[in-house]
NUMARLUM-738177 format. One record per residue (C-alpha): residue number from 0; x, y, z. Coordinates in Angstrom, 3 decimals, m for minus. Example, Ala and Ser with C-alpha at 12.3 -4.5 7.8 and 13.67 -1.06 7.14 Angstrom:
(atom 0 (12.300 m4.500 7.800))
(atom 1 (13.670 m1.060 7.140))
REM end
This chain:
(atom 0 (m13.658 m0.157 m23.806))
(atom 1 (m14.792 2.882 m21.770))
(atom 2 (m17.030 3.848 m24.693))
(atom 3 (m18.782 0.464 m24.565))
(atom 4 (m19.381 0.774 m20.815))
(atom 5 (m20.836 4.274 m21.094))
(atom 6 (m22.944 3.782 m24.194))
(atom 7 (m23.939 0.122 m24.048))
(atom 8 (m24.027 m0.783 m20.358))
(atom 9 (m25.090 2.584 m18.916))
(atom 10 (m27.008 3.681 m22.042))
(atom 11 (m25.591 7.206 m21.991))
(atom 12 (m25.225 8.632 m25.487))
(atom 13 (m24.226 12.250 m24.982))
(atom 14 (m21.148 12.762 m22.829))
(atom 15 (m17.513 13.801 m22.738))
(atom 16 (m14.699 11.833 m21.135))
(atom 17 (m11.565 13.149 m19.457))
(atom 18 (m8.567 10.947 m18.671))
(atom 19 (m6.738 11.595 m15.380))
(atom 20 (m3.065 10.998 m16.093))
(atom 21 (m2.103 11.637 m12.450))
(atom 22 (m3.794 8.432 m11.219))
(atom 23 (m0.959 5.975 m11.778))
(atom 24 (m2.294 2.821 m10.148))
(atom 25 (m5.512 2.535 m12.183))
(atom 26 (m6.855 4.017 m15.427))
(atom 27 (m9.363 6.692 m14.455))
(atom 28 (m11.850 8.743 m16.465))
(atom 29 (m14.294 11.468 m15.539))
(atom 30 (m17.529 11.189 m17.518))
(atom 31 (m19.285 14.518 m18.107))
(atom 32 (m22.927 14.192 m19.164))
(atom 33 (m25.367 16.727 m20.583))
(atom 34 (m27.292 16.644 m17.318))
(atom 35 (m24.078 17.293 m15.353))
(atom 36 (m24.565 14.008 m13.566))
(atom 37 (m20.826 13.493 m13.665))
(atom 38 (m19.157 10.326 m12.481))
(atom 39 (m15.871 8.442 m12.456))
(atom 40 (m15.088 5.229 m14.317))
(atom 41 (m11.924 3.516 m13.180))
(atom 42 (m10.324 0.416 m14.678))
(atom 43 (m8.818 m1.580 m11.790))
(atom 44 (m5.498 m3.030 m12.905))
(atom 45 (m4.946 m5.304 m9.895))
(atom 46 (m6.802 m8.609 m10.029))
(atom 47 (m9.553 m8.996 m7.425))
(atom 48 (m11.479 m12.008 m6.225))
(atom 49 (m15.233 m11.832 m5.701))
(atom 50 (m14.618 m11.914 m1.962))
(atom 51 (m12.178 m9.032 m2.233))
(atom 52 (m14.711 m6.926 m4.149))
(atom 53 (m17.378 m7.724 m1.565))
(atom 54 (m14.933 m6.710 1.168))
(atom 55 (m14.225 m3.335 m0.476))
(atom 56 (m17.913 m2.664 m1.070))
(atom 57 (m18.883 m3.561 2.497))
(atom 58 (m16.083 m1.516 4.080))
(atom 59 (m16.740 1.605 1.977))
(atom 60 (m20.492 1.368 2.599))
(atom 61 (m19.890 0.942 6.322))
(atom 62 (m17.609 3.997 6.444))
(atom 63 (m19.897 6.174 4.321))
(atom 64 (m22.718 5.674 6.832))
(atom 65 (m20.983 8.066 9.227))
(atom 66 (m20.234 11.770 8.754))
(atom 67 (m16.555 11.841 9.669))
(atom 68 (m15.003 10.040 6.731))
(atom 69 (m16.036 9.653 3.115))
(atom 70 (m14.849 7.173 0.529))
(atom 71 (m16.021 7.637 m3.043))
(atom 72 (m19.711 6.739 m3.205))
(atom 73 (m20.767 4.275 m5.878))
(atom 74 (m22.476 5.789 m8.918))
(atom 75 (m25.033 3.043 m9.515))
(atom 76 (m26.341 0.127 m7.512))
(atom 77 (m23.161 m1.854 m8.130))
(atom 78 (m19.761 m0.333 m7.379))
(atom 79 (m17.931 m2.814 m9.598))
(atom 80 (m18.726 m4.186 m13.033))
(atom 81 (m16.856 m6.689 m15.165))
(atom 82 (m16.782 m6.098 m18.909))
(atom 83 (m14.834 m8.331 m21.285))
(atom 84 (m12.834 m9.800 m18.412))
(atom 85 (m11.778 m6.376 m17.138))
(atom 86 (m12.828 m4.878 m13.800))
(atom 87 (m14.241 m1.364 m13.531))
(atom 88 (m15.392 0.786 m10.634))
(atom 89 (m18.102 3.441 m10.975))
(atom 90 (m18.082 6.328 m8.509))
(atom 91 (m19.949 9.570 m8.011))
(atom 92 (m18.051 12.762 m8.857))
(atom 93 (m17.800 15.690 m6.451))
(atom 94 (m15.746 18.872 m6.654))
(atom 95 (m12.230 18.178 m5.423))
(atom 96 (m8.555 18.539 m6.112))
(atom 97 (m5.670 16.225 m5.362))
(atom 98 (m3.212 17.353 m2.692))
(atom 99 (0.084 18.233 m4.364))
(atom 100 (3.429 18.772 m2.690))
(atom 101 (3.037 22.553 m3.066))
(atom 102 (m0.182 22.362 m1.015))
(atom 103 (1.478 20.820 2.043))
(atom 104 (1.201 22.949 5.170))
(atom 105 (0.517 22.450 8.878))
(atom 106 (m3.238 22.311 8.335))
(atom 107 (m2.961 19.626 5.636))
(atom 108 (m0.590 17.564 7.797))
(atom 109 (m2.929 17.771 10.800))
(atom 110 (m6.053 16.976 8.811))
(atom 111 (m4.670 13.980 6.929))
(atom 112 (m3.388 12.471 10.204))
(atom 113 (m6.750 13.008 11.905))
(atom 114 (m8.603 11.612 8.890))
(atom 115 (m6.749 8.296 8.814))
(atom 116 (m7.011 8.051 12.613))
(atom 117 (m10.782 8.588 12.328))
(atom 118 (m10.928 5.812 9.755))
(atom 119 (m9.063 3.498 12.130))
(atom 120 (m11.469 4.361 14.935))
(atom 121 (m14.589 3.878 12.834))
(atom 122 (m13.494 0.675 11.115))
(atom 123 (m12.739 m0.878 14.482))
(atom 124 (m16.489 m1.515 14.718))
(atom 125 (m16.560 m3.474 11.456))
(atom 126 (m16.553 m7.260 11.758))
(atom 127 (m13.597 m8.371 9.631))
(atom 128 (m13.457 m11.962 10.885))
(atom 129 (m14.482 m13.276 7.445))
(atom 130 (m11.787 m11.299 5.635))
(atom 131 (m8.602 m11.938 7.600))
(atom 132 (m6.824 m13.452 4.593))
(atom 133 (m7.140 m10.244 2.561))
(atom 134 (m3.772 m8.573 2.963))
(atom 135 (m1.611 m6.876 0.345))
(atom 136 (1.428 m7.278 2.561))
(atom 137 (4.541 m5.228 1.949))
(atom 138 (7.266 m7.068 0.064))
(atom 139 (10.360 m5.215 1.238))
(atom 140 (12.340 m8.391 1.889))
(atom 141 (11.111 m10.052 m1.318))
(atom 142 (12.367 m7.075 m3.321))
(atom 143 (15.597 m7.038 m1.327))
(atom 144 (16.299 m10.715 m2.013))
(atom 145 (15.512 m10.356 m5.721))
(atom 146 (17.987 m7.488 m6.014))
(atom 147 (20.532 m9.558 m4.112))
(atom 148 (20.348 m12.180 m6.863))
(atom 149 (20.404 m9.699 m9.732))
(atom 150 (23.270 m7.690 m8.344))
(atom 151 (25.725 m10.619 m8.574))
(atom 152 (26.142 m10.011 m12.304))
(atom 153 (25.792 m6.252 m12.155))
(atom 154 (28.879 m4.094 m12.616))
(atom 155 (27.358 m0.753 m11.622))
(atom 156 (29.335 0.572 m8.658))
(atom 157 (26.560 3.047 m7.862))
(atom 158 (23.795 0.412 m7.738))
(atom 159 (25.969 m1.892 m5.650))
(atom 160 (26.783 0.923 m3.219))
(atom 161 (23.152 2.047 m2.843))
(atom 162 (21.925 m1.500 m2.346))
(atom 163 (24.641 m2.299 0.189))
(atom 164 (23.670 0.692 2.335))
(atom 165 (19.933 m0.017 2.039))
(atom 166 (20.479 m3.709 2.758))
(atom 167 (22.292 m3.011 6.031))
(atom 168 (19.293 m0.995 7.237))
(atom 169 (16.672 m3.463 6.007))
(atom 170 (18.081 m6.847 6.915))
(atom 171 (16.983 m6.843 10.577))
(atom 172 (13.646 m5.080 10.126))
(atom 173 (10.601 m7.319 10.666))
(atom 174 (6.916 m6.902 11.443))
(atom 175 (5.908 m7.268 15.073))
(atom 176 (3.408 m10.124 15.259))
(atom 177 (2.145 m8.867 18.633))
(atom 178 (0.528 m5.810 17.078))
(atom 179 (m3.237 m6.242 16.649))
(atom 180 (m4.586 m6.462 13.099))
(atom 181 (m7.674 m4.780 11.705))
(atom 182 (m8.711 m3.112 8.470))
(atom 183 (m6.275 m0.600 6.982))
(atom 184 (m6.434 1.604 3.903))
(atom 185 (m2.941 0.483 2.820))
(atom 186 (m2.096 3.552 0.694))
(atom 187 (m3.045 6.730 2.610))
(atom 188 (m0.246 8.917 1.239))
(atom 189 (m1.185 12.598 1.062))
(atom 190 (m1.848 12.385 m2.701))
(atom 191 (m4.822 10.103 m1.998))
(atom 192 (m6.693 12.721 0.036))
(atom 193 (m8.873 15.012 m2.037))
(atom 194 (m9.625 18.522 m0.784))
(atom 195 (m12.053 21.320 m1.643))
(atom 196 (m11.278 25.007 m2.136))
(atom 197 (m11.090 25.484 1.651))
(atom 198 (m8.562 22.641 1.924))
(atom 199 (m11.059 20.475 3.777))
(atom 200 (m10.733 16.771 3.032))
(atom 201 (m13.725 15.522 1.052))
(atom 202 (m12.576 12.094 m0.134))
(atom 203 (m10.063 9.375 0.553))
(atom 204 (m9.312 7.488 m2.662))
(atom 205 (m7.323 4.464 m3.906))
(atom 206 (m8.934 2.166 m1.358))
(atom 207 (m8.861 m0.879 m3.663))
(atom 208 (m5.891 m2.194 m1.635))
(atom 209 (m7.864 m2.317 1.621))
(atom 210 (m6.287 m5.003 3.788))
(atom 211 (m6.373 m6.642 7.183))
(atom 212 (m3.138 m5.728 8.941))
(atom 213 (m1.985 m3.410 11.729))
(atom 214 (m2.698 0.301 11.750))
(atom 215 (0.980 1.288 11.852))
(atom 216 (1.307 0.559 8.133))
(atom 217 (m1.161 3.345 7.341))
(atom 218 (0.488 5.847 9.667))
(atom 219 (3.950 4.923 8.360))
(atom 220 (2.821 5.369 4.753))
(atom 221 (1.364 8.795 5.482))
(atom 222 (4.672 9.809 7.089))
(atom 223 (6.656 8.325 4.177))
(atom 224 (4.663 10.366 1.678))
(atom 225 (5.597 13.612 3.440))
(atom 226 (9.307 12.799 3.786))
(atom 227 (10.372 14.278 0.452))
(atom 228 (8.704 17.603 1.233))
(atom 229 (11.046 20.372 2.363))
(atom 230 (8.372 21.701 4.743))
(atom 231 (8.119 18.354 6.576))
(atom 232 (10.700 18.337 9.337))
(atom 233 (10.856 17.290 12.982))
(atom 234 (8.294 19.846 14.113))
(atom 235 (5.830 18.791 11.407))
(atom 236 (6.481 15.110 12.160))
(atom 237 (5.599 15.683 15.815))
(atom 238 (2.471 17.628 14.795))
(atom 239 (1.410 14.702 12.600))
(atom 240 (1.865 12.173 15.431))
(atom 241 (0.090 14.430 17.942))
(atom 242 (m2.794 14.963 15.513))
(atom 243 (m3.199 11.223 15.020))
(atom 244 (m3.029 10.672 18.789))
(atom 245 (m5.712 13.302 19.361))
(atom 246 (m8.188 11.028 17.553))
(atom 247 (m6.785 7.541 18.148))
(atom 248 (m4.021 7.174 20.724))
(atom 249 (m1.153 4.896 19.751))
(atom 250 (m0.413 2.100 22.195))
(atom 251 (2.986 1.859 23.884))
(atom 252 (3.913 m0.998 21.550))
(atom 253 (2.818 0.979 18.485))
(atom 254 (4.893 3.963 19.622))
(atom 255 (7.877 1.679 20.108))
(atom 256 (7.515 0.118 16.637))
(atom 257 (6.577 3.210 14.606))
(atom 258 (10.153 4.112 13.637))
(atom 259 (10.839 0.604 12.316))
(atom 260 (7.586 0.560 10.358))
(atom 261 (8.456 3.923 8.801))
(atom 262 (11.817 2.492 7.755))
(atom 263 (10.186 m0.602 6.267))
(atom 264 (7.699 1.546 4.374))
(atom 265 (10.446 3.801 2.993))
(atom 266 (12.602 0.828 2.006))
(atom 267 (9.670 m1.004 0.402))
(atom 268 (9.207 1.950 m1.932))
(atom 269 (12.859 2.521 m2.722))
(atom 270 (13.768 m1.152 m3.219))
(atom 271 (11.069 m1.079 m5.891))
(atom 272 (12.811 1.841 m7.582))
(atom 273 (16.157 0.096 m7.451))
(atom 274 (14.661 m3.136 m8.754))
(atom 275 (13.075 m1.123 m11.539))
(atom 276 (16.556 m0.271 m12.854))
(atom 277 (17.169 m3.933 m13.748))
(atom 278 (15.766 m4.695 m17.191))
(atom 279 (15.432 m8.397 m16.354))
(atom 280 (13.127 m7.804 m13.411))
(atom 281 (9.767 m9.552 m13.796))
(atom 282 (7.967 m7.508 m11.143))
(atom 283 (4.724 m5.988 m12.399))
(atom 284 (4.100 m3.412 m9.673))
(atom 285 (7.253 m1.379 m10.024))
(atom 286 (7.413 2.332 m10.401))
(atom 287 (6.931 3.839 m13.837))
(atom 288 (9.887 5.627 m15.442))
(atom 289 (13.187 3.723 m15.385))
(atom 290 (15.318 6.727 m16.369))
(atom 291 (15.708 8.165 m12.872))
(atom 292 (14.979 5.071 m10.790))
(atom 293 (18.552 4.844 m9.450))
(atom 294 (18.650 8.467 m8.286))
(atom 295 (15.220 8.023 m6.690))
(atom 296 (16.373 4.893 m4.893))
(atom 297 (19.361 6.861 m3.621))
(atom 298 (16.951 9.313 m2.023))
(atom 299 (15.850 6.512 0.298))
(atom 300 (19.078 6.882 2.257))
(atom 301 (18.415 10.590 2.688))
(atom 302 (14.868 9.884 3.918))
(atom 303 (16.106 7.295 6.431))
(atom 304 (18.645 9.813 7.730))
(atom 305 (15.905 12.445 7.968))
(atom 306 (13.720 10.007 9.916))
(atom 307 (16.557 9.266 12.317))
(atom 308 (16.797 13.006 12.963))
(atom 309 (13.182 13.041 14.129))
(atom 310 (14.092 10.600 16.896))
(atom 311 (17.436 12.071 17.977))
REM end
């Protein structure tokens, strides 16, 4: 299918393609041409409405008009194309590398926090009144309730024990409807920031889940992504929050709710892992390899305990 897009639609005959196996959410190729006009072709696996695609295109174009933040620029006039009922995104290629866990340091933590805060500041000027229904809301309680049904006939003591402990934490956690809603990235974990050789951030990727919700979800997801790192402890957590506040100051209500949103974000991820261990699950957005899903879900409890330590 990629071959048809490159050769038939774009009329490029001489090129090489490279598959990125680290991009789990979509199927992504780098296209290397003879003229070195390299670009990215990405098959979007999540279904999108026309309005959703317009929303993404308008938001990314709006952001790319300033110098503080950069989303991937479109390669041709149209960012998205549909070919044989499949959706593809075409983006320009620049020199970058994905942030890996081994790259995490104080500078990376500061810069990613400032970057997402800058996005929140800039996007505040975008009129999202026509897009308020676009929201890939977190499904923590949906996952929790599905496991609750599946676990009735499950004899695994370990799964039952993990779920029981996670359930006690999750059951009373809810979103605060008083928090203002605006446009959020929805998946700003550190792996979605691309850096150059000087560790400066040059791109923010995986923005196809852009939503209208409150900013705490983005901050909580960034924190969640760092939790498994051994170098991310209370000091680094405080540096992250201070760095975010240096660009966009959290309100008193946001400060009060941040801990709960971090818990919900952690549990949303780890309920998915636990649900992934049930062969009968019909969820389509679960997490890859089933072999270690139980042990990964168990790590949730460790991350919650670590988070509690930041607030003690």
